[in-house]
PAKOLSE-579593 format. One line per 3 residues: number of its first residue (from 1); their letters; for each residue x, z, y of N, C-alpha, C. Coordinates in nm, 3 decimals, decimal comma. Atoms other than C-alpha are relative to their C-alpha. Layout:
% PAKOLSE-579593
NUM> A> X:Z:Y:X:Z:Y:X:Z:Y  ...
***
This chain:
% PAKOLSE-579593
1> XXX> -0,074:0,059:-0,101:2,334:-1,372:2,046:0,005:-0,150:-0,082  -0,016:0,152:-0,005:2,390:-1,713:1,908:-0,084:-0,100:-0,032  0,117:0,092:-0,021:2,107:-1,775:1,772:-0,111:0,009:0,138
4> XXX> 0,049:0,046:-0,139:1,914:-1,764:2,093:0,100:-0,092:0,086  -0,136:0,112:-0,040:2,249:-1,975:2,226:-0,086:-0,174:-0,071  -0,043:0,109:0,083:2,187:-2,251:1,973:-0,150:-0,048:0,036
7> XXX> 0,156:0,024:-0,062:1,776:-2,242:2,059:0,008:-0,029:0,130  0,049:0,020:-0,170:1,806:-2,215:2,412:0,078:-0,205:0,012  -0,025:0,199:-0,042:2,003:-2,632:2,339:-0,087:-0,016:-0,098
10> XXX> 0,034:0,112:0,007:1,754:-2,752:2,144:-0,128:0,014:0,114  0,102:0,037:-0,043:1,498:-2,642:2,381:0,063:-0,153:0,173  -0,081:0,188:-0,136:1,777:-2,881:2,651:-0,022:-0,143:-0,101
13> XXX> -0,049:0,109:0,050:1,789:-3,133:2,378:-0,137:-0,040:0,013  0,091:0,122:0,042:1,383:-3,164:2,332:-0,075:-0,022:-0,104  0,088:0,026:0,141:1,334:-3,066:1,957:-0,105:0,096:0,067
16> XXX> 0,174:-0,075:-0,047:0,985:-2,991:2,044:-0,034:0,027:-0,185  0,078:-0,035:0,151:0,902:-3,035:1,603:0,110:0,149:0,007  -0,065:-0,110:0,042:1,216:-2,763:1,554:-0,046:0,168:0,087
19> XXX> 0,058:-0,140:-0,076:1,063:-2,536:1,843:-0,089:0,145:-0,095  0,080:-0,039:0,048:0,808:-2,533:1,661:-0,007:0,099:-0,128  0,017:-0,016:0,124:0,909:-2,461:1,344:0,139:0,219:-0,005
22> XXX> -0,127:-0,112:-0,028:1,214:-2,159:1,472:-0,027:0,027:0,138  0,023:-0,069:-0,066:1,075:-1,959:1,695:0,065:0,095:0,126  -0,100:-0,092:-0,032:1,220:-1,708:2,019:0,030:0,134:-0,114
25> XXX> 0,026:-0,071:0,028:1,384:-1,473:1,865:0,050:0,133:0,066  0,019:-0,105:-0,108:1,303:-1,109:1,993:0,114:0,142:-0,090  -0,122:-0,072:0,070:1,562:-0,794:1,939:-0,122:0,086:-0,093
28> XXX> 0,115:-0,023:0,136:1,214:-0,659:1,735:0,000:-0,008:-0,097  0,010:0,041:0,112:1,264:-0,881:1,509:0,088:0,024:-0,077  -0,040:-0,023:0,070:1,533:-0,815:1,391:-0,001:0,195:-0,086
31> XXX> -0,032:-0,184:0,058:1,501:-0,398:1,291:-0,032:-0,069:-0,159  0,042:0,015:0,085:1,495:-0,369:0,917:-0,054:0,019:-0,064  0,149:0,022:0,012:1,236:-0,313:0,691:0,053:0,095:-0,189
34> XXX> -0,043:-0,019:0,176:1,254:-0,059:0,385:-0,107:0,050:-0,107  0,135:-0,012:0,032:0,921:-0,096:0,285:0,111:-0,055:-0,178  -0,090:0,031:0,159:1,159:-0,220:-0,087:0,063:0,133:-0,053
37> XXX> -0,096:-0,098:0,026:1,415:0,023:-0,083:-0,093:0,165:0,034  0,046:-0,107:0,001:1,153:0,341:0,016:-0,198:-0,090:0,028  0,163:0,000:-0,052:0,786:0,259:-0,065:-0,096:0,075:0,019
40> XXX> 0,098:-0,089:-0,023:0,632:0,562:0,040:0,074:0,081:0,137  -0,084:0,028:-0,155:0,881:0,567:0,395:-0,209:-0,003:0,085  0,070:-0,059:-0,060:0,621:0,703:0,640:0,013:-0,122:0,081
43> XXX> -0,032:0,094:-0,132:0,501:0,485:0,941:0,012:-0,181:-0,032  -0,005:0,083:0,096:0,488:0,171:0,710:-0,103:-0,048:-0,022  0,132:0,060:0,006:0,134:0,056:0,748:-0,089:-0,111:-0,022
46> XXX> 0,028:0,071:-0,115:0,028:-0,112:1,006:0,170:-0,123:-0,002  -0,042:0,107:0,035:0,346:-0,368:0,961:0,049:-0,068:-0,046  0,084:0,093:0,089:0,345:-0,657:0,931:0,158:-0,120:0,057
49> XXX> -0,153:0,073:-0,001:0,706:-0,899:0,908:0,029:-0,136:0,059  -0,001:0,057:-0,075:0,867:-1,070:1,164:-0,009:-0,169:-0,076  0,030:0,140:0,029:0,803:-1,486:1,201:0,056:-0,099:-0,149
52> XXX> -0,098:0,120:0,133:1,116:-1,607:0,998:0,046:0,063:-0,130  -0,050:-0,062:0,075:1,056:-1,385:0,713:-0,064:-0,091:-0,163  0,111:0,093:0,067:0,770:-1,688:0,599:0,113:-0,156:0,005
55> XXX> 0,002:0,111:-0,048:1,011:-1,904:0,660:0,135:-0,049:-0,226  -0,067:0,027:0,195:1,163:-2,073:0,218:0,162:-0,078:0,071  -0,116:0,093:0,013:1,530:-2,160:0,334:0,076:-0,022:-0,103
58> XXX> -0,027:0,058:0,232:1,691:-2,334:0,011:-0,062:0,041:-0,060  0,033:-0,118:0,137:1,443:-2,170:-0,178:0,038:0,086:-0,015  -0,017:-0,126:0,082:1,533:-1,855:-0,172:-0,074:0,078:-0,032
61> XXX> 0,066:-0,073:0,068:1,290:-1,736:-0,255:-0,070:0,046:-0,107  -0,001:0,035:0,116:1,280:-1,859:-0,562:0,116:0,080:-0,098  -0,160:-0,047:0,088:1,622:-1,792:-0,683:-0,027:0,137:0,091
64> XXX> -0,075:-0,118:-0,025:1,698:-1,395:-0,560:-0,236:0,036:-0,021  0,122:-0,070:0,107:1,469:-1,173:-0,759:-0,013:0,142:0,109  0,021:-0,101:-0,098:1,549:-0,882:-0,445:-0,138:-0,060:0,105
67> XXX> 0,090:0,092:-0,059:1,321:-1,206:-0,224:-0,142:0,059:-0,040  0,144:-0,058:0,045:1,071:-1,166:-0,462:-0,069:0,140:-0,002  -0,070:-0,071:-0,023:1,063:-0,889:-0,427:-0,041:0,082:0,117
70> XXX> 0,027:-0,024:-0,166:1,076:-0,817:-0,087:-0,197:-0,050:0,072  0,110:0,037:0,005:0,788:-1,044:-0,047:-0,130:0,060:-0,062  0,131:-0,067:0,062:0,541:-0,891:-0,319:-0,018:0,126:0,028
73> XXX> 0,079:-0,151:0,015:0,536:-0,575:-0,163:-0,014:-0,034:0,168  0,082:-0,011:-0,196:0,470:-0,686:0,191:-0,131:-0,076:0,019  0,120:0,065:0,038:0,206:-0,934:0,053:-0,049:0,132:-0,050
76> XXX> 0,160:-0,122:0,041:0,002:-0,603:-0,125:-0,016:0,085:0,129  0,015:-0,132:-0,087:0,030:-0,394:0,163:-0,065:-0,153:0,096  0,101:0,042:-0,083:-0,104:-0,696:0,364:-0,150:-0,055:-0,017
79> XXX> 0,155:-0,041:0,121:-0,370:-0,711:0,111:-0,072:0,133:0,009  0,122:-0,189:-0,057:-0,469:-0,368:0,115:-0,008:0,049:0,133  0,071:0,004:-0,106:-0,478:-0,376:0,491:-0,133:-0,108:-0,001
82> XXX> 0,055:0,071:-0,079:-0,696:-0,643:0,526:-0,135:0,088:-0,118  0,108:-0,088:0,040:-0,928:-0,460:0,224:-0,034:0,170:0,065  0,108:-0,149:-0,076:-0,994:-0,122:0,387:0,013:-0,082:0,143
85> XXX> 0,096:0,049:-0,128:-1,070:-0,374:0,700:-0,131:-0,019:-0,045  0,114:0,039:0,067:-1,332:-0,530:0,481:-0,056:0,153:-0,090  0,031:-0,143:0,005:-1,433:-0,153:0,351:-0,036:0,067:0,096
88> XXX> -0,015:0,048:-0,154:-1,436:-0,108:0,726:-0,157:0,025:0,056  0,091:0,116:-0,004:-1,656:-0,308:0,815:-0,133:0,031:-0,078  0,168:-0,051:0,114:-1,923:-0,208:0,485:-0,050:0,103:0,079
91> XXX> 0,084:-0,144:-0,065:-1,905:0,146:0,612:-0,084:0,009:0,188  0,040:-0,003:-0,143:-1,958:0,075:1,021:-0,083:-0,048:-0,025  0,139:0,015:-0,003:-2,259:-0,124:0,894:-0,139:0,093:0,003
94> XXX> 0,090:-0,102:0,115:-2,446:0,094:0,643:0,005:0,095:0,149  0,029:-0,107:-0,120:-2,393:0,375:0,941:-0,050:-0,067:0,110  0,143:0,065:-0,097:-2,584:0,124:1,205:-0,137:0,032:-0,051
97> XXX> 0,136:0,035:0,079:-2,864:0,140:0,968:-0,054:0,183:-0,022  0,032:-0,133:-0,035:-2,841:0,479:0,909:-0,050:0,049:0,110  0,014:-0,071:-0,109:-2,862:0,543:1,262:-0,135:-0,089:0,045
100> XXX> 0,120:-0,020:-0,097:-3,124:0,409:1,345:-0,152:-0,015:-0,073  0,181:-0,119:0,064:-3,363:0,545:1,053:-0,012:0,102:0,018  0,053:-0,134:0,018:-3,265:0,858:1,147:-0,080:0,088:0,138
103> XXX> 0,032:0,003:-0,050:-3,374:0,772:1,481:-0,160:0,036:0,052  0,142:0,007:0,010:-3,718:0,650:1,377:-0,058:0,100:-0,117  0,041:-0,134:0,100:-3,770:0,967:1,130:0,023:0,018:0,049
106> XXX> 0,094:-0,138:0,000:-3,757:1,198:1,372:-0,074:-0,044:0,122  0,083:0,025:-0,105:-3,957:0,974:1,595:-0,178:-0,002:-0,083  0,118:-0,031:0,094:-4,249:0,978:1,334:0,018:0,166:0,021
109> XXX> -0,035:-0,140:0,005:-4,094:1,368:1,250:-0,195:0,087:0,092  0,025:0,005:-0,083:-4,206:1,462:1,629:-0,168:-0,106:0,046  0,178:0,061:0,001:-4,555:1,197:1,573:-0,092:0,137:-0,100
112> XXX> 0,080:-0,072:0,080:-4,657:1,423:1,299:-0,033:0,152:-0,007  -0,019:-0,178:-0,061:-4,636:1,784:1,473:-0,094:-0,023:0,103  0,069:-0,046:-0,111:-4,929:1,652:1,719:-0,111:0,033:-0,099
115> XXX> 0,081:0,008:0,070:-5,162:1,581:1,438:0,035:0,143:-0,136  -0,051:-0,134:0,186:-4,989:1,901:1,153:-0,119:0,039:0,034  0,097:-0,036:0,013:-5,274:2,053:0,974:-0,112:0,011:0,073
118> XXX> 0,104:0,028:-0,033:-5,541:1,922:1,196:-0,074:0,138:0,078  0,022:-0,160:-0,061:-5,482:2,291:1,395:-0,018:-0,123:0,145  -0,040:0,098:-0,075:-5,537:2,144:1,771:0,054:0,113:0,081
121> XXX> -0,080:-0,034:-0,121:-5,252:2,196:2,016:0,017:0,009:0,082  -0,019:-0,078:-0,145:-5,195:2,311:2,303:0,045:-0,121:0,083  -0,040:0,106:-0,091:-5,162:2,028:2,592:0,176:-0,016:0,005
124> XXX> -0,088:-0,012:-0,035:-4,857:2,105:2,662:0,112:-0,048:-0,108  -0,066:-0,058:0,190:-4,690:2,139:2,257:-0,014:-0,184:-0,025  0,009:0,148:-0,022:-4,830:1,762:2,273:0,015:-0,057:0,088
127> XXX> -0,042:0,082:-0,136:-4,738:1,658:2,596:0,128:-0,043:-0,022  -0,133:-0,004:0,041:-4,387:1,740:2,442:0,042:-0,077:-0,126  0,006:-0,020:0,145:-4,384:1,655:2,112:-0,004:-0,189:0,024
130> XXX> 0,001:0,140:-0,075:-4,541:1,252:2,249:0,160:-0,034:0,076  -0,062:0,072:-0,132:-4,261:1,231:2,528:0,153:0,073:-0,164  -0,091:-0,009:0,090:-3,963:1,362:2,172:-0,031:-0,160:-0,086
133> XXX> -0,069:0,065:0,039:-4,069:1,099:2,003:0,007:-0,154:0,015  0,040:0,112:-0,082:-4,110:0,833:2,288:0,175:-0,005:-0,003  -0,115:-0,066:-0,028:-3,772:0,886:2,333:0,132:0,033:-0,103
136> XXX> -0,071:0,060:0,155:-3,643:0,851:1,982:0,012:-0,137:-0,017  0,019:0,130:0,002:-3,787:0,513:1,979:0,031:-0,044:0,086  -0,048:0,138:-0,069:-3,632:0,382:2,308:0,177:0,039:-0,076
139> XXX> -0,041:-0,006:0,062:-3,316:0,499:2,124:0,007:-0,057:-0,112  -0,041:0,091:0,137:-3,326:0,282:1,804:-0,025:-0,090:0,103  0,060:0,177:-0,054:-3,485:-0,030:2,033:0,136:0,016:0,066
142> XXX> -0,176:0,022:-0,058:-3,114:0,052:2,240:0,057:-0,021:-0,062  -0,107:-0,011:0,152:-2,887:0,114:1,957:-0,005:-0,144:-0,103  0,011:0,186:0,105:-3,063:-0,234:1,749:0,077:-0,011:0,034
145> XXX> -0,055:0,168:-0,058:-3,000:-0,471:2,030:0,161:0,035:0,040  -0,088:-0,020:-0,010:-2,656:-0,266:2,116:0,079:-0,105:-0,135  -0,061:0,079:0,161:-2,560:-0,375:1,711:0,042:-0,146:-0,013
148> XXX> 0,020:0,175:-0,011:-2,726:-0,694:1,723:0,114:-0,071:0,047  -0,137:0,064:-0,041:-2,485:-0,767:2,008:0,140:-0,017:-0,037  -0,146:-0,052:0,033:-2,170:-0,608:1,897:-0,004:-0,119:-0,149
151> XXX> -0,077:0,039:0,139:-2,225:-0,843:1,547:-0,152:-0,075:0,032  0,163:0,096:0,075:-2,555:-1,137:1,546:-0,004:0,011:-0,111  0,026:0,068:0,089:-2,525:-1,213:1,229:-0,009:0,141:-0,146
154> XXX> 0,008:-0,074:0,066:-2,548:-0,833:1,094:-0,192:-0,047:-0,022  0,127:0,033:0,058:-2,857:-0,815:0,902:-0,059:0,216:0,015  0,026:-0,091:0,040:-3,052:-0,437:0,927:-0,152:0,026:-0,060
157> XX> 0,140:-0,091:0,051:-3,322:-0,262:0,798:-0,037:0,079:0,025  0,128:-0,066:-0,101:-3,559:-0,103:0,943:-0,142:-0,060:-0,021
***
């Protein structure tokens, strides 16, 4: 409450430089983090620190071992989350390529049924096989267009 009153007074004094450094304090910012005390606590995977933990007040992060450990734990958690997202992006890009390859494989499989063993197929079977091959080609074309729209830098090998 005291911080909020002081922050409001800084606004009245038009101290814009200080207001850029010291942001508005919310009740959600005041929740204690148990990451150092209980490293295996549930529900901390996506937690982030409030803005004021990044302030180095009078060099407290250098002189205080507890603060060093606190920052280290949160940095490692943030790095793990970043690495997890990079891995997920790589997997999604591969899955996009695999999806295209599957559609094209199914299209070629249906086309191969038409000329299978050189035996003449009934006209209805040929039409069905051609229709299925066309459907899978359309699915591949739509998937490629959609994937490239989602990520224009994507290099799909097919």
